[in-house]
VOBA-1610 file (N, C-alpha, C; in pm, whole numbers, padded with zeros to 5 digits, always signed):
BEGIN
Met+00548-09393+06059Met+00633-09493+06004Met+00744-09424+05926Ser+00869-09468+05940Ser+00980-09411+05867Ser+01058-09521+05798Ile+01116-09487+05685Ile+01194-09584+05608Ile+01337-09532+05605Ser+01429-09618+05642Ser+01569-09579+05643Ser+01646-09664+05543Phe+01729-09598+05463Phe+01810-09669+05364Phe+01956-09675+05405Ser+01987-09635+05524Ser+02126-09629+05564Ser+02195-09764+05561Gly+02123-09872+05582Gly+02183-10004+05581Gly+02177-10070+05445Ala+02116-10008+05347Ala+02099-10071+05217Ala+02231-10085+05143Val+02321-09987+05156Val+02450-09990+05089Val+02557-09983+05196Pro+02653-10074+05195Pro+02759-10069+05296Pro+02837-09938+05287Thr+02883-09891+05400Thr+02955-09764+05408Thr+03082-09768+05323Ser+03151-09879+05319Ser+03274-09888+05239Ser+03244-09871+05090Ala+03131-09921+05044Ala+03093-09904+04904Ala+03063-09758+04874Leu+02999-09688+04967Leu+02972-09545+04948Leu+03101-09466+04943Asp+03195-09500+05030Asp+03324-09431+05029Asp+03397-09451+04897Lys+03391-09572+04842Lys+03455-09599+04712Lys+03389-09519+04600Leu+03257-09509+04604Leu+03185-09432+04502Leu+03221-09285+04510Lys+03228-09233+04633Lys+03262-09092+04650Lys+03403-09063+04600Ser+03499-09147+04636Ser+03637-09123+04594Ser+03652-09140+04444Ala+03579-09234+04384Ala+03586-09254+04240Ala+03528-09135+04165Ser+03420-09078+04218Ser+03360-08964+04149Ser+03446-08840+04164Leu+03524-08831+04270Leu+03612-08716+04289Leu+03736-08725+04201Thr+03782-08846+04172Thr+03903-08862+04092Thr+03875-08883+03945Ala+03751-08904+03907Ala+03718-08925+03766Ala+03742-08797+03687Lys+03797-08812+03567Lys+03826-08696+03483Lys+03698-08648+03417Pro+03676-08517+03409Pro+03558-08466+03341Pro+03571-08487+03191Ala+03462-08481+03123Ala+03461-08498+02978Ala+03545-08389+02913Glu+03609-08420+02803Glu+03699-08328+02735Glu+03627-08236+02636Thr+03496-08232+02638Thr+03424-08146+02545Thr+03437-08001+02590Lys+03451-07913+02493Lys+03463-07771+02524Lys+03328-07704+02513Thr+03304-07612+02603Thr+03181-07535+02599Thr+03197-07425+02496Ala+03088-07362+02460Ala+03093-07250+02366Ala+03177-07137+02424Glu+03166-07118+02554Glu+03245-07013+02619Glu+03394-07043+02607Gln+03433-07168+02630Gln+03575-07205+02622Gln+03627-07191+02479Lys+03544-07231+02382Lys+03584-07215+02241Lys+03604-07068+02207Phe+03513-06983+02256Phe+03526-06840+02230Phe+03653-06785+02294Leu+03679-06822+02418Leu+03798-06772+02487Leu+03925-06819+02417Asp+03926-06942+02369Asp+04041-06991+02293Asp+04061-06909+02167Tyr+03952-06878+02097Tyr+03960-06798+01976Tyr+04006-06655+02007Ala+03956-06598+02116Ala+03992-06461+02153Ala+04140-06449+02189Lys+04199-06556+02239Lys+04340-06554+02278Lys+04433-06568+02158Met+04378-06606+02043Met+04461-06626+01923Met+04508-06492+01866Thr+04627-06493+01808Thr+04676-06375+01738Thr+04605-06367+01602Pro+04609-06252+01536Pro+04547-06244+01403Pro+04605-06346+01305Ala+04734-06372+01313Ala+04795-06471+01224Ala+04742-06611+01254Glu+04725-06642+01382Glu+04671-06773+01419Glu+04526-06787+01374Arg+04450-06678+01383Arg+04312-06681+01336Arg+04305-06705+01186Met+04394-06636+01112Met+04397-06653+00967Met+04435-06796+00933His+04533-06850+01002His+04576-06989+00978His+04461-07085+01004Ala+04390-07065+01114Ala+04276-07151+01148Ala+04165-07138+01044Ala+04143-07016+00995Ala+04039-06994+00893Ala+04076-07064+00762Met+04203-07055+00725Met+04248-07121+00601Met+04238-07272+00615Leu+04274-07324+00732Leu+04259-07469+00754Leu+04113-07510+00745Ala+04024-07427+00801Ala+03881-07457+00797Ala+03831-07459+00653Gln+03881-07367+00569Gln+03842-07366+00428Gln+03885-07494+00358Met+03994-07553+00407Met+04045-07677+00349Met+03983-07800+00416Gly+03897-07777+00516Gly+03830-07888+00583Gly+03914-07955+00691Leu+04010-07882+00745Leu+04098-07937+00849Leu+04084-07860+00978Thr+04114-07926+01088Thr+04122-07858+01217Thr+04269-07844+01255Glu+04295-07763+01356Glu+04432-07743+01403Glu+04489-07875+01457Asp+04407-07952+01525Asp+04453-08081+01579Asp+04489-08179+01467Gln+04409-08180+01360Gln+04440-08266+01246Gln+04569-08222+01179Phe+04588-08091+01170Phe+04710-08037+01110Phe+04832-08076+01192Lys+04823-08064+01323Lys+04936-08099+01410Lys+04967-08247+01408Ala+04866-08331+01379Ala+04886-08475+01376Ala+04953-08522+01247Met+04962-08436+01147Met+05022-08474+01019Met+05173-08482+01031Asp+05232-08556+00937Asp+05378-08562+00932Asp+05431-08430+00876Pro+05557-08397+00901Pro+05611-08266+00858Pro+05600-08238+00708Ala+05613-08340+00625Ala+05602-08318+00479Ala+05461-08275+00442Ala+05360-08339+00502Ala+05221-08302+00475Ala+05190-08162+00529Gln+05246-08131+00646Gln+05227-07998+00703Gln+05286-07891+00611Gln+05402-07920+00553Gln+05467-07825+00463Gln+05381-07802+00339Lys+05320-07907+00287Lys+05232-07893+00170Lys+05112-07804+00204Ile+05055-07825+00322Ile+04941-07744+00366Ile+04984-07599+00382Glu+05102-07576+00443Glu+05152-07440+00462Glu+05174-07372+00326Asp+05227-07445+00229Asp+05246-07388+00095Asp+05113-07351+00032Lys+05013-07436+00049Lys+04879-07409-00004Lys+04821-07285+00062Ile+04837-07272+00193Ile+04787-07154+00266Ile+04857-07028+00217Arg+04987-07038+00197Arg+05064-06923+00147Arg+05012-06878+00010Glu+04982-06973-00077Glu+04927-06941-00209Glu+04788-06878-00198Met+04707-06929-00107Met+04573-06874-00087Met+04581-06728-00041Ile+04675-06699+00049Ile+04692-06562+00100Ile+04739-06471-00013Lys+04835-06518-00093Lys+04883-06437-00206Lys+04770-06407-00303Gln+04686-06506-00329Gln+04575-06488-00421Gln+04475-06385-00366Gln+04444-06395-00237Gln+04353-06298-00176Gln+04410-06157-00179Ala+04541-06144-00157Ala+04604-06012-00161Ala+04600-05955-00302Ala+04623-06039-00400Ala+04621-05994-00540Ala+04481-05953-00582Asp+04380-06027-00534Asp+04242-05996-00570Asp+04194-05866-00507Ser+04245-05831-00392Ser+04195-05713-00321Ser+04278-05588-00345Ser+04380-05594-00429Ser+04467-05478-00448Ser+04424-05389-00564Asp+04306-05410-00619Asp+04262-05326-00730Asp+04233-05184-00680Lys+04274-05085-00759Lys+04252-04944-00722Lys+04119-04899-00779Arg+04041-04837-00695Arg+03915-04780-00739Arg+03916-04632-00705Thr+03868-04551-00795Thr+03864-04407-00770Thr+03739-04371-00688Gly+03750-04258-00622Gly+03636-04209-00548Gly+03627-04260-00406Leu+03724-04335-00360Leu+03724-04381-00220Leu+03781-04271-00132Ile+03759-04277-00012Ile+03787-04178+00093Ile+03877-04063+00051Thr+04004-04085+00017Thr+04092-03972-00016Thr+04132-03966-00162Asp+04099-04065-00239Asp+04135-04066-00379Asp+04028-03995-00460Lys+04061-03877-00508Lys+03965-03801-00588Lys+04018-03782-00728Ser+03939-03816-00823Ser+03977-03796-00962Ser+03933-03657-01004Val+04018-03588-01077Val+03985-03452-01122Val+03954-03451-01268
//
């Protein structure tokens, strides 16, 4: 005894399902691999900008969606954060690689 389902669904309905599945857009979620590749393609300045935005709780997409005045405020804040980090790390310590105290 054999069971055939070929007549259960009309052929035209199957063709519509096939064409719909071929034209449907895939989900816009990024895989870990894609996120890594996007990060690897960034310049050091872009990475720093993204890191500063992350410290402020923002993403690049949220930043781009802001109006220019808000973006300028964020850029000013990032500039101040960079200046502060540079000032904090510029202390001279003796005894490092080539600095020898006599």
